[in-house]
N, C-alpha and C positions, 0 to 999 in steps of 0.2 A: 660377344656381339650384344648390343643393347636390345632389350625386348621390344622397344618401340619400332625397331627396324624390321621386325618379323613380318608384319603385314605387307610392307613395301617389297621385301624380298620375295614373298609368295606371289605378289602381283607381277613382279619382273620375271620370275621363273615361268609363270603361266603365259605371259606375253611372248617370251622367247619360244616357248613350245608351240604356241599358236602360229607364230610367224614361220617357224620351221615346217610345221604341218602344211600351212597354206602354200609355201614355196615348193614343196615336194609332192603335193597332191596332184594327180593328173586332172586336167581340165576337160579332156575329151579322149575317147578311145582312138589311138593312132591307127592309120591304115596298116594292113598286114605287111606291107613292103617297107614300112618305116622301122629302122632298127631302134630298139629301145636301149638307151644308155643311161646309167645312173650318174647324175650330176651332183656335185657338192652344193651345199647351201651356205650362203654367207649372210650373216645377220649383223647389222650395224646398230649399236645401242648408244644413244645419247644419254648421259647421266651426270648428275651433279657430282662434283669432285669428292664430296664427303661420303659418297656411297662406294668408293673404290674397294674397300676391304670386303664389304658385303657382296658386291658384284663379282669380285674375284672368286669367292666361294661358290656363288650361283653358277658362274661360267664353268668352273671345274666340274661341278655336279652335272650340269646340262650336257657338257661335251662327252661325259662318260656314257650317257644314255642316247646320244645323237651322233654316232660316228659319221664322219664325212661332212660334218657341219663346222664352219668356222664362225667364231663370234668376235667381233671387233668392238671393244668398249671405248668410246670417246668421252673423256671426262672434261668438264668445264662448268660454266655458269648456266644455270637453268634459264635465266633471262635471255642470255645470248642464244641458247639452243632454241628457245621459243621463236625468236626472230629468224633464225636460220631455217627452221622447219617451215615457218610461214612463207619463206621465199623458195621453198622446194628442196632443202637440204636432204640428202638421201639417207635418212635414218629409218630403221624399221621399228624400233622401240624407243 
């Protein structure tokens, strides 16, 4: 893996961790009568196609430490992703 990708890989890994933590963190204490169930977390990542190999490694490492989480990596053009995100595309990272 090229050394130039290392900072980007670290940022992507941290972003996925933050998204997972935000989606699983409780927002309020539920009433005593509400059953607590563990739900899985799904993270959608939009990334440029040339990051595929780096993101495959990041995803594998992330999933080992975050059981119950699924990561969907959508590859494409960053310019197209920018337009889609501006229009409300459902990407987390």
